[in-house]
C-alpha positions, 0 to 999 in steps of 0.5 A: 507433428509440426505442432508437437515440435512447436509445443515442446519448443515452447515448453522448453523455452519457458523452463529455460527462461524461468531457470535463467531468470532465477539465477542471480550471479551478482547479488547486490549487497543490502545496505546496512540498517540505519537506526537514525532517520534523515531529518527529512523523514522524521515522523510528523504525524501523531503516534498511534493511539487505540482510543483515538482510532476507536473514536474516529471509527465510531464517529464515521459509523455514527453518520449512518449508512454512507451511500454516495450522494446521501446527506450522511455521505456528505456529512461524513466527508466534510468531517473527514476533510476537517479532521485531515486539515487539522493534521496537514502541514503547510 
């Protein structure tokens, strides 16, 4: 009998918690959408190009199976690092 009371109390407590936590009496207003980005957030990466994306995927696949600790894995990793360095800003 005591365990039934505890189970009912637990279920009621969980339901009450769910109801209370879903209530939001003070919704925060959403900030107005800005069409201009701050200077610090200007895009510095190149625009997306489908042909370039296909080239990068094709190049990675051309190394063969890139199982860890194989020459193909090392070559692909070295190539990726060299490509990333081209786009890095320092």
